[in-house]
TORDRENKE-168918 format. One record per residue (C-alpha): x, y, z; residue number from 0; residue in three letters. Coordinates in steps of 0.25 Angstrom, whole numbers, plus 2048, in hexadecimal, padded with zeros to 3 digits. Layout:
X/Y/Z/vexke/zadren
X/Y/Z/NUM/ALA
...
***
This chain:
X/Y/Z/vexke/zadren
B4C/748/530/0/MET
B56/751/529/1/THR
B5D/75D/52F/2/LYS
B54/767/528/3/THR
B47/760/52D/4/GLN
B4D/760/53B/5/THR
B50/76F/53B/6/VAL
B42/772/535/7/LEU
B3B/76A/53F/8/ARG
B42/771/54B/9/THR
B3F/77E/545/10/ALA
B30/77B/544/11/LEU
B30/776/552/12/ILE
B37/783/557/13/ALA
B2D/78C/54F/14/GLY
B21/784/555/15/ALA
B27/786/563/16/SER
B29/795/561/17/LEU
B1A/796/55C/18/LEU
B15/78E/568/19/ALA
B1D/797/572/20/LEU
B18/7A4/56C/21/ALA
B09/79F/56C/22/GLY
B0A/79B/57A/23/ALA
B0F/7A9/57E/24/ALA
B04/7AF/577/25/HIS
AFA/7A7/57D/26/ALA
AFF/7AA/58B/27/GLN
AFF/7B9/588/28/ALA
AF1/7B8/584/29/GLY
AEB/7B2/590/30/GLN
AE8/7BF/598/31/GLY
AF3/7BD/5A2/32/GLY
AF0/7AF/5A6/33/THR
AFF/7AB/5A3/34/ALA
B06/7B8/5A3/35/VAL
B15/7B6/5A1/36/GLN
B20/7BD/5A9/37/THR
B2A/7C5/5A2/38/PRO
B34/7BA/5A5/39/GLU
B2B/7AF/59E/40/GLN
B29/7B8/592/41/GLN
B38/7BA/591/42/GLN
B3A/7AB/592/43/ALA
B30/7A8/587/44/ARG
B36/7B3/57E/45/ILE
B44/7AD/580/46/GLU
B3E/79F/57C/47/ALA
B37/7A4/570/48/LEU
B44/7AB/56C/49/GLU
B4C/79E/56E/50/ALA
B42/796/565/51/GLN
B43/7A1/55A/52/LEU
B52/7A0/55B/53/GLU
B51/790/55A/54/ALA
B47/791/54E/55/LEU
B51/79B/547/56/SER
B5C/791/549/57/SER
B54/786/543/58/GLN
B50/78E/537/59/ILE
B5E/791/534/60/ALA
B62/782/536/61/ASP
B57/77F/52C/62/LEU
B5C/789/522/63/LYS
B6A/784/523/64/ALA
B66/775/522/65/ALA
B5D/778/515/66/THR
B69/77F/50F/67/ALA
B72/774/512/68/ALA
B69/76A/50C/69/SER
B67/772/4FF/70/LEU
B76/773/4FE/71/LYS
B77/764/4FF/72/ASP
B6D/762/4F4/73/VAL
B74/76B/4EB/74/ARG
B81/765/4EE/75/THR
B7C/757/4EB/76/ALA
B75/75C/4DE/77/GLN
B82/762/4D9/78/ALA
B8B/756/4DD/79/ALA
B91/74E/4D2/80/THR
B91/73F/4D2/81/THR
B9A/735/4CC/82/VAL
B96/727/4CB/83/SER
B99/71A/4C3/84/VAL
B8C/712/4C1/85/ALA
B8D/705/4B9/86/ASN
B9B/709/4B5/87/GLY
B96/716/4AF/88/LYS
B9D/723/4B5/89/PRO
B93/72E/4B7/90/THR
B94/73D/4BC/91/ILE
B87/744/4C0/92/ALA
B83/750/4C7/93/SER
B7C/74F/4D4/94/GLY
B6F/754/4CF/95/ASP
B6F/74B/4C3/96/GLY
B6F/756/4B9/97/ALA
B7D/752/4B3/98/PHE
B84/745/4B0/99/SER
B8E/73F/4A8/100/ALA
B90/730/4A5/101/ASN
B9C/72A/49F/102/ILE
B9A/71E/495/103/HIS
BA3/714/48F/104/ALA
BA1/708/486/105/VAL
BAA/6FD/482/106/MET
BA5/6F2/478/107/GLN
BB0/6E9/473/108/LEU
BAC/6DF/469/109/ASP
BB4/6D2/465/110/ALA
BAE/6CB/459/111/THR
BB1/6BF/451/112/TRP
BAB/6BD/443/113/TYR
BAA/6AF/43E/114/ASN
BA9/6B0/42E/115/GLN
BAA/6A6/423/116/ASP
BB7/6A6/41D/117/SER
BBA/6A9/40E/118/GLY
BAE/6B3/40C/119/LEU
BAE/6BA/3FF/120/PRO
BB5/6C7/3FE/121/ALA
BA7/6CE/3FB/122/SER
BA1/6CA/408/123/THR
B9E/6D6/411/124/VAL
BA6/6D5/41E/125/GLY
BAD/6C8/41A/126/ARG
BB8/6C9/425/127/ASP
BB2/6D0/431/128/LEU
BBB/6D4/43C/129/ASN
BBC/6CA/448/130/SER
BC2/6D3/453/131/GLY
BBF/6DE/45D/132/THR
BB8/6EB/45D/133/ASN
BB5/6F6/467/134/PHE
BA6/6F7/463/135/ARG
BA4/703/46C/136/ARG
BAE/70B/475/137/ALA
BA6/716/47A/138/ARG
BA9/721/484/139/LEU
B9F/72C/488/140/GLY
B97/734/492/141/VAL
B88/738/493/142/ASP
B80/73E/49E/143/GLY
B76/749/4A2/144/LYS
B76/758/4A2/145/ALA
B6C/761/4A9/146/PHE
B64/755/4AC/147/LYS
B5C/755/49F/148/ASN
B68/754/495/149/PHE
B70/748/492/150/GLU
B7C/747/489/151/TYR
B85/73C/484/152/GLY
B93/73B/47D/153/VAL
B99/72E/478/154/LEU
BA5/72A/471/155/LEU
BA8/71D/46A/156/ASP
BB5/717/467/157/PHE
BB0/709/462/158/GLY
BAA/705/454/159/GLY
BA5/6FB/44A/160/SER
BB1/6F2/445/161/GLY
BBB/6FD/44A/162/VAL
BBE/704/456/163/ASP
BBB/713/454/164/GLY
BC4/71F/457/165/ALA
BB8/725/45F/166/GLY
BAB/72C/45B/167/ALA
BA0/733/461/168/LEU
B95/729/464/169/GLN
B8B/732/469/170/GLU
B89/740/46F/171/ILE
B7C/746/473/172/TYR
B74/74F/47C/173/LEU
B66/74B/481/174/GLN
B5B/753/488/175/TYR
B51/74B/491/176/ASN
B43/750/494/177/TYR
B3B/743/498/178/ALA
B36/73C/490/179/PRO
B3E/743/485/180/PHE
B4C/742/481/181/LYS
B53/74B/476/182/VAL
B61/747/472/183/ARG
B6B/74D/468/184/VAL
B79/749/463/185/GLY
B7F/73D/45E/186/ALA
B79/730/463/187/PHE
B71/723/45F/188/ALA
B62/727/45D/189/PRO
B58/71E/463/190/ASN
B55/715/458/191/LEU
B50/707/45C/192/GLY
B51/6FC/466/193/LEU
B5F/6F7/463/194/GLU
B64/705/460/195/ASP
B60/70B/46D/196/ALA
B66/700/476/197/ALA
B74/702/47C/198/SER
B7F/6FB/475/199/THR
B85/6F8/482/200/ASN
B7A/6EF/486/201/GLY
B74/6E9/479/202/SER
B72/6DB/477/203/LEU
B7C/6DA/46C/204/PHE
B89/6E1/468/205/PRO
B82/6E8/45C/206/GLU
B74/6ED/458/207/ARG
B6D/6E4/44E/208/ALA
B70/6E8/440/209/SER
B62/6EC/43D/210/GLY
B62/6F6/448/211/ALA
B70/6FB/445/212/GLU
B6C/6FD/436/213/ALA
B5F/705/43A/214/ALA
B66/70E/444/215/ARG
B71/711/43B/216/GLY
B68/719/431/217/LEU
B64/725/43A/218/ALA
B68/721/448/219/GLY
B74/719/44E/220/ALA
B80/71E/456/221/ASP
B86/72C/455/222/ARG
B7A/731/44E/223/ARG
B78/740/44F/224/ILE
B69/742/453/225/ALA
B5F/74A/45B/226/LEU
B56/740/462/227/GLN
B49/742/46A/228/GLY
B44/737/473/229/GLN
B38/734/47D/230/ALA
B38/729/486/231/VAL
B2C/723/48F/232/GLY
B2C/718/498/233/GLU
B28/70E/48D/234/ARG
B2B/716/480/235/TRP
B35/71E/478/236/ILE
B34/727/46C/237/VAL
B41/72C/466/238/SER
B44/734/459/239/GLY
B51/73A/454/240/ALA
B56/743/448/241/VAL
B64/73D/444/242/THR
B6F/741/43B/243/GLY
B7D/73C/438/244/ALA
B86/734/442/245/LYS
B92/73A/449/246/THR
B9F/736/441/247/GLY
B97/735/434/248/ASP
B9F/73A/428/249/GLY
B9C/748/422/250/ALA
B90/748/419/251/THR
B89/753/411/252/PHE
B7C/751/418/253/ASP
B7A/749/425/254/GLU
B70/73E/427/255/GLN
B63/742/42D/256/LEU
B59/738/433/257/GLY
B4F/735/43E/258/TYR
B4E/729/447/259/VAL
B42/725/451/260/GLY
B3E/71B/45B/261/ARG
B32/717/463/262/VAL
B32/70C/46D/263/ALA
B29/707/478/264/PHE
B26/6FC/482/265/ILE
B18/6F7/480/266/PRO
B19/6EC/48B/267/PHE
B21/6EC/497/268/LYS
B22/6E4/4A4/269/GLY
B2B/6E3/4B0/270/HIS
B35/6DA/4A9/271/ASP
B31/6DB/49A/272/TRP
B2E/6E5/48F/273/LEU
B2C/6E6/480/274/THR
B31/6F1/477/275/HIS
B2C/6F6/46A/276/VAL
B32/701/461/277/GLY
B34/707/454/278/VAL
B3F/70F/44E/279/ASN
B42/716/441/280/ALA
B4C/71F/43A/281/SER
B4C/728/42E/282/ARG
B58/72E/426/283/ILE
B51/73A/41F/284/VAL
B5F/73F/41A/285/GLN
B6A/736/417/286/PRO
B79/73B/419/287/ALA
B7E/741/40C/288/GLN
B8C/73C/40A/289/ILE
B8F/742/3FC/290/ALA
B8D/750/3F6/291/ALA
B86/749/3EA/292/ALA
B7C/744/3F4/293/GLY
B7E/736/3F9/294/ALA
B75/732/404/295/TYR
B79/723/408/296/PRO
B73/71B/413/297/ILE
B78/70D/417/298/THR
B72/703/41F/299/VAL
B7B/6F9/425/300/GLU
B81/6F2/432/301/ASP
B8C/6E9/437/302/ARG
B88/6DB/43B/303/PRO
B85/6DE/44A/304/GLU
B94/6DE/44E/305/LEU
B9E/6E9/44D/306/ARG
BAC/6E3/44E/307/THR
BAC/6E3/43F/308/ASP
BA6/6EF/439/309/GLY
BA2/6E9/42C/310/THR
B94/6EB/428/311/ARG
B8F/6DE/421/312/LEU
B81/6E4/41C/313/VAL
B7F/6F2/416/314/SER
B75/6F8/40D/315/SER
B81/701/407/316/GLY
B7F/710/405/317/ALA
B72/713/3FF/318/ILE
B6F/721/3FA/319/ASP
B63/725/402/320/SER
B5A/730/404/321/SER
B56/72A/412/322/GLY
B54/71E/41A/323/ALA
B4B/719/426/324/ARG
B49/70D/42F/325/HIS
B3E/708/438/326/TYR
B41/6FF/444/327/GLY
B38/6F7/44D/328/PHE
B3C/6F2/45B/329/GLU
B36/6E7/464/330/LEU
B3C/6E2/471/331/ALA
B37/6DA/47D/332/ALA
B3E/6D7/48A/333/GLN
B3A/6CD/495/334/LYS
B43/6CD/4A1/335/LYS
B51/6C9/49C/336/ASN
B4D/6C6/48E/337/PHE
B4D/6D0/483/338/LEU
B49/6CF/474/339/ILE
B49/6DB/46A/340/GLN
B49/6DE/45B/341/GLY
B48/6E8/451/342/GLU
B44/6E9/442/343/TYR
B49/6F4/439/344/PHE
B45/6F8/42B/345/ASP
B4E/701/423/346/ILE
B4C/709/416/347/ALA
B54/712/40E/348/LEU
B4F/71C/404/349/ASP
B58/71D/3F7/350/ARG
B5C/72A/3F2/351/ARG
B58/72D/3E3/352/ASN
B52/71F/3E2/353/LYS
B50/71A/3D4/354/PRO
B42/714/3D1/355/ALA
B48/706/3D1/356/ASN
B4E/706/3DF/357/LEU
B48/704/3EC/358/THR
B4B/70A/3FA/359/ASP
B53/700/402/360/PRO
B4D/6F9/40E/361/LYS
B54/6F1/419/362/PHE
B50/6EB/426/363/SER
B56/6E5/433/364/GLY
B51/6DE/43F/365/TRP
B56/6D7/44C/366/TYR
B51/6CF/458/367/VAL
B59/6CD/464/368/GLU
B58/6C9/472/369/GLY
B5F/6C8/47F/370/GLY
B5E/6BF/48C/371/TRP
B65/6C3/498/372/VAL
B69/6B6/49E/373/LEU
B6C/6BC/4AC/374/THR
B5E/6C2/4AD/375/GLY
B60/6D1/4AB/376/GLU
B56/6D8/4A3/377/GLN
B5B/6E2/498/378/ARG
B59/6F0/49B/379/LYS
B4E/6F8/492/380/TYR
B53/706/491/381/ASN
B48/710/493/382/PRO
B50/71B/48D/383/ALA
B51/715/47F/384/ASN
B48/709/47F/385/PHE
B52/6FE/47D/386/ALA
B59/6F3/484/387/PHE
B66/6F4/48C/388/ASP
B6F/6EA/493/389/ALA
B6A/6E2/49F/390/PRO
B6D/6E7/4AD/391/PRO
B78/6DE/4B3/392/VAL
B72/6D8/4C0/393/THR
B7F/6D0/4C4/394/ASN
B8B/6D7/4BF/395/PRO
B97/6CE/4BC/396/PHE
B9E/6CA/4C8/397/ASP
BA3/6BB/4C8/398/PRO
BA6/6BC/4D7/399/LYS
B97/6BD/4DA/400/THR
B93/6B4/4CF/401/GLY
B8D/6C0/4C7/402/GLN
B8E/6C0/4B8/403/TRP
B87/6CC/4B2/404/GLY
B7C/6CB/4A8/405/ALA
B7C/6C1/49C/406/TRP
B73/6C2/490/407/GLU
B70/6BA/483/408/LEU
B6D/6C1/477/409/ALA
B68/6BE/468/410/ALA
B65/6C6/45C/411/ARG
B61/6C4/44D/412/TYR
B62/6CF/444/413/SER
B60/6D2/435/414/VAL
B64/6DE/42D/415/LEU
B60/6DE/41E/416/ASP
B66/6E8/415/417/LEU
B62/6E2/408/418/ASN
B58/6E9/3FF/419/HIS
B53/6E3/3F2/420/HIS
B61/6DC/3F1/421/GLU
B5C/6D4/3E5/422/TYR
B55/6DF/3DE/423/ALA
B57/6E0/3CF/424/THR
B5B/6EF/3D0/425/VAL
B69/6EE/3D6/426/ALA
B69/6FC/3DB/427/ALA
B5C/6F8/3E3/428/ASP
B64/6ED/3EB/429/ARG
B6A/6EF/3F9/430/VAL
B72/6E3/3FD/431/ARG
B75/6E7/40B/432/GLY
B74/6D9/410/433/GLY
B6C/6D1/41A/434/LEU
B72/6CF/428/435/GLN
B6D/6C5/432/436/GLU
B74/6C4/440/437/ILE
B71/6BA/44B/438/ALA
B78/6BE/458/439/THR
B78/6B7/466/440/VAL
B80/6BD/471/441/GLY
B83/6BD/480/442/LEU
B84/6C9/488/443/ASN
B8B/6CA/496/444/TRP
B89/6D7/49F/445/PHE
B93/6D5/4AA/446/PRO
B8E/6E3/4B0/447/ASN
B87/6EF/4AB/448/SER
B93/6F5/4A3/449/VAL
B99/6E8/49D/450/THR
B94/6DF/492/451/LYS
B9A/6D3/48A/452/PHE
B92/6CD/47E/453/SER
B95/6C1/476/454/LEU
B8D/6C0/469/455/ASP
B8D/6B7/45D/456/TYR
B88/6BC/450/457/LEU
B83/6B4/443/458/ASP
B83/6BD/438/459/VAL
B7E/6BB/42A/460/ASP
B7F/6C5/41F/461/ILE
B78/6C3/411/462/ASP
B7D/6CE/408/463/ARG
B80/6CF/3F9/464/ARG
B88/6D9/3F1/465/ASP
B83/6E0/3E4/466/ALA
B86/6D4/3DC/467/ALA
B7E/6CB/3E5/468/GLY
B8A/6C4/3EB/469/VAL
B89/6C0/3FA/470/GLN
B92/6C9/402/471/ILE
B8C/6C5/410/472/GLY
B90/6BB/41A/473/GLN
B8D/6B3/426/474/SER
B96/6B3/433/475/TYR
B96/6B1/442/476/LYS
B9B/6BB/44C/477/ALA
B9E/6BB/45B/478/VAL
BA0/6C8/462/479/ASN
BA4/6CB/470/480/LEU
BA2/6D9/476/481/ARG
BA8/6DE/483/482/SER
BA1/6EB/488/483/GLN
BA3/6F5/493/484/TYR
B99/700/493/485/ALA
B95/70B/49E/486/PHE
***
């Protein structure tokens, strides 16, 4: 029983006693003198009643004081600021949960060895890829909550593709939450697919599949300035955004304008399994104008699923366009510690001022990948963005106790086809961007929740011809080791 409850109980007992005494006195006075009190008895009873009243007043005063103290304690607790470090992530939060700030840092260091044929022709694209190291991501930022329903994020990145960057604004946004709706504005990566939505810190492989990367690069991708609306249910998500240029893009006469959207849901689910189905799409309605005369180029391309060397081995080249679009289809299934997922992407560009004998270029890409967590953990399905994250680590690495973290085997096969009518009679109708096929196997080790090491072997085949029909592609093998610390 609390102090407040004790005081209240005592006050009620005193009040009840007072009423009983008054009632008895009244009853005795009304019995026609059968119990006439002497003046001394009446005085004693009056003194007793006064004592009870004084005790009751004291108890009520104590009750008020205790209540005031309790309210003060509650207000103090609500106003208190807490500092914590959970899973390596420093967090500052107000006692009432209305405000918070989380500090984030990511280090991803890649060391890659490219095994290429010697004596490749000078015309070969990427004939001498750089075996070496690269900080793929070196990020520092803060995100959190303000006034309960607002969220914010600021993230800087000093890493890069093929070369370490001098530092760039990776994302900055403000978001308002009103369940089940979320509205975000700023620079960020809009939700555009299963592979796109997954965190790069916990992905199966060092890079996204090339098909997913090429599709998201049209109107989505990192650093995209956008306004996004999203609604999330227990088993579905609907997302749409209006997008513009990327932060850091060069000056243009008119910036790009586009739209992206995604719908995904979980049709079947059990206690240790689920299936995922989704569709995604994007549309560029106004390409960026890069010249006063009116050039509106759109390029579809990607690097071969590693970034230690930044060379793009397949590319459509800049195509003067009035617009572009992509359609994507998602499918995934998870059973305990086994996961398989895949996506297909259909990409099309609309030529600007197209002559009658030319066609609009169409490209495609797809992948299928899977992971098997050898130590039994199940990859997390993130209900905020409907994508898979890293598995939890049941036994963090500690050789003294015989614990070795979480281990995972992974495999992927991906295809990106950027050829369009490559043997057409009309040379201007040809797009010889190349056909890229990559088979990858990997081993992921999660010593704990903030550390990851991955070893991947890639078998890459590039079939690409130049304007004269000469083969400029190549086949090679690559081995990549990534060291990661992220919180």
